[in-house]
N, C-alpha and C positions, 0 to 999 in steps of 0.2 A: 428499594436498588434502583431509581428510573434510568432511562435508555439513556437522557443524558448523560448523566455520571458515569455509561459502562463506557471502557476500551475502544469495543465495539463502534458506540457514532461516534469517538474523536477518529477514527481510520475512516468512515465511513465517511465523514463526511469533513476531512479532509481540515480538523481540528486539532488546537495546541492541547499536548495530554494532560500536559496543568491545569488549566484553567474550562479549557472546551469552547474556548469564543474566540479563539486569533486562530486567523487560517495560517497553515502551516506549509503551506507552498504558496506559493505571490496570486496565481491564478488557480481558482476551479473546475478549469474543463485541463483532464489529462494529455487533450489531442491537441492546444496549443502548442506547434510542439517549437514552439523557440524560448517558451516559458517552461515546460513543462516540469522542469528539475531546478527551479531555481524557489528558491526561501530564504526566509531574510534572519538574518544573524538570532534574531531575537521576537520571541513573540511580541506582537502592536500592545496587547491587552496587561499580559502581567509581566512581560520581559523573560517570561521560561528563556532563558539558553538554549540553542536549537542547533547548534557548533561547538558541542558537550568537550571536545578533544579531538585530537589531527587522531584521525585515521577511521575516528567512531562508528560509520554506517558501513563498513568492511561488512559487522556484523547482517547485513543489512542484505549480504548478498546470500547467504545461509537460508536468511526467511524469504527470497527470491527461490529459491534454490526448489524447498521445499513448498510454493505455494503453486513454479512451472510444475513439480513432479504429480500433484493433487489434481490439477487441471492436466496432466498430461491422459492420466488412471479415469478421470471423468468423461474425454475424450475419444479414448477407446474405449470404453463401455457402451456410448452413446453411438461409437462410428458400428464396435460390434456388434449391436442390437440392433440397430434401426434398418443398417445396409449389409450385411452379414464379415465376417471377417475378410479380410481388404487389409492387407501393410499399406501399399502407395494411397487406398484412399485414407487412411489414419496420418497415413505420414505428413502427405499435401494439405491434409482436413490442419492437424495437431500443427502444422509448419508454418498456416497462412494465420492462423486464428493466433499464434502465441505474437505473431510482428504484427498482429495488430493489437498485442495487452500490451503491447511492451511496456508502453508510456503508468499504463494501471498499476500490473508489476512495481514494478521501480516506487511508483511517491507508496502504492499498499507496503513494499515492505519497506521503505524506511520508515511509516508509520509504525508498523509494529512493534519492531525495534528497539523504537527510543519511546512506547511504552510500554517497552520493557523494565528500563530502568526511572521513567517518568510516572508518577498517581497522580493522579485528578484529587485537586482541592478545591473546594467547594470555599465562596469568598462567606468573609466574614462581614453582616454586616452590621 
């Protein structure tokens, strides 16, 4: 299995989970704040339906929670090792980084969630 066929490729490169060619979000830049959450209804390449059903992406909140907890543990360990344990420093560092990375976590959690249900399908030649 090549990297292009992996779920990680789809998540990291904003690609359709089915064909890994079409973009999942309209823009690749998560910090283009007017469009960071805009998605087409279907993949422009393979026509995969991104809006599976009403409320489908509520499950992405659980993925986002897991990413945030893992990120928080990482920041906690980093702040503890580098600066020594200080609750105030940790909370400020984590809070600022969490706000700055919110668009990235939002998009990543949606991509991870849909990749649980849609598998890569190589094009027939």
